[in-house]
C-alpha positions as CSV (number, residue, x, y, z in Angstrom):
1,X,105.7,-32.8,94.9
2,X,102.7,-33.8,97.0
3,X,99.7,-31.4,96.6
4,X,98.0,-31.0,100.0
5,X,94.8,-30.1,98.3
6,X,93.3,-32.9,96.3
7,X,91.6,-32.3,92.9
8,X,88.0,-32.6,94.3
9,X,88.8,-29.8,96.8
10,X,90.3,-27.8,94.0
11,X,87.2,-28.0,91.9
12,X,85.0,-27.2,95.0
13,X,87.3,-24.2,95.9
14,X,87.1,-22.8,92.4
15,X,83.3,-23.2,92.3
16,X,83.0,-21.4,95.6
17,X,85.2,-18.5,94.6
18,X,83.3,-18.1,91.3
19,X,80.0,-18.1,93.1
20,X,81.2,-15.6,95.7
21,X,82.4,-13.3,93.0
22,X,79.2,-13.6,91.0
23,X,77.1,-12.9,94.2
24,X,79.1,-9.7,95.0
25,X,78.9,-8.2,91.5
26,X,75.6,-7.1,89.9
27,X,74.8,-8.4,86.5
28,X,75.7,-6.5,83.4
29,X,71.9,-6.3,82.6
30,X,71.1,-4.7,86.0
31,X,73.8,-2.2,85.8
32,X,73.0,-1.4,82.2
33,X,69.3,-1.0,83.0
34,X,70.1,1.4,85.9
35,X,72.6,3.5,83.9
36,X,69.9,3.8,81.1
37,X,67.2,4.8,83.5
38,X,69.5,7.4,85.2
39,X,71.0,8.6,81.9
40,X,74.5,8.0,83.5
41,X,76.9,7.9,80.6
42,X,79.9,7.5,82.8
43,X,78.4,4.4,84.4
44,X,77.5,3.0,80.9
45,X,81.1,3.6,79.7
46,X,82.3,1.7,82.8
47,X,80.0,-1.2,82.2
48,X,81.0,-1.4,78.5
49,X,84.6,-1.5,79.4
50,X,84.0,-4.2,82.1
51,X,82.2,-6.2,79.5
52,X,85.2,-5.9,77.1
53,X,87.4,-6.9,80.0
54,X,85.4,-10.2,80.6
55,X,85.6,-10.9,77.0
56,X,89.4,-10.4,76.9
57,X,89.8,-12.5,79.9
58,X,87.8,-15.4,78.3
59,X,89.9,-15.0,75.2
60,X,93.2,-15.1,77.2
61,X,92.1,-18.2,79.0
62,X,91.3,-19.9,75.7
63,X,94.6,-18.8,74.3
64,X,96.5,-20.0,77.4
65,X,94.9,-23.5,77.2
66,X,96.6,-24.0,73.8
67,X,100.1,-23.5,75.2
68,X,102.0,-26.5,76.4
69,X,102.5,-26.4,80.2
70,X,106.1,-26.2,81.5
71,X,107.3,-28.2,84.6
72,X,109.3,-25.1,85.7
73,X,106.5,-23.8,88.0
74,X,104.6,-27.0,88.6
75,X,101.0,-27.5,88.4
76,X,99.4,-26.5,91.6
77,X,96.3,-24.7,92.7
78,X,98.3,-21.7,93.7
79,X,99.9,-21.4,90.3
80,X,96.6,-21.7,88.5
81,X,95.1,-19.1,90.9
82,X,98.0,-16.7,90.3
83,X,97.7,-17.2,86.4
84,X,94.0,-16.6,86.5
85,X,94.5,-13.3,88.5
86,X,97.4,-12.3,86.2
87,X,95.4,-12.7,83.1
88,X,92.3,-11.0,84.6
89,X,94.5,-8.1,85.4
90,X,95.9,-8.2,81.8
91,X,92.4,-8.1,80.5
92,X,91.3,-5.2,82.7
93,X,94.3,-3.1,81.8
94,X,93.9,-3.9,78.1
95,X,90.2,-2.8,78.2
96,X,91.2,0.5,79.8
97,X,93.8,1.2,77.1
98,X,91.4,0.8,74.2
99,X,91.9,-3.0,74.0
100,X,89.9,-4.3,71.1
101,X,87.6,-1.3,70.8
102,X,84.7,-3.6,71.7
103,X,83.8,-1.5,74.8
104,X,83.8,1.7,72.8
105,X,81.7,0.4,70.0
106,X,79.2,-1.0,72.6
107,X,79.2,2.3,74.4
108,X,78.5,4.3,71.3
109,X,75.6,2.1,70.4
110,X,74.0,2.0,73.8
111,X,74.6,5.8,74.5
112,X,72.9,6.4,71.2
113,X,69.9,4.5,72.4
114,X,69.8,6.5,75.6
115,X,70.0,9.7,73.7
116,X,67.2,8.6,71.4
117,X,65.0,7.6,74.4
118,X,65.5,11.2,75.8
119,X,64.2,12.7,72.5
120,X,61.1,10.4,72.4
């Protein structure tokens, strides 16, 4: 099968998508700082769950890279994009449903810091 998009364009497209996504989202540090300043525990919990989601997504990608590719679906930009989106969704859902518990542990630690800052 002939791929209409050559590999150089593939790399450029992925870089552009990644940069666009990064530009749209605030950094973890910025959101965390704002949540801390506003004593917003709901936002803090959301940020912690998002961080766990990112961690799980990276873990899934590493795990996926160890599995031998099948010729059933082929190896195209569309397939890779779909798989990336699928595993990103898996990571988001897993982090919502307790996941590894990393988000909860992080939330407890950071919310304790916020409460301690209120007392001081």
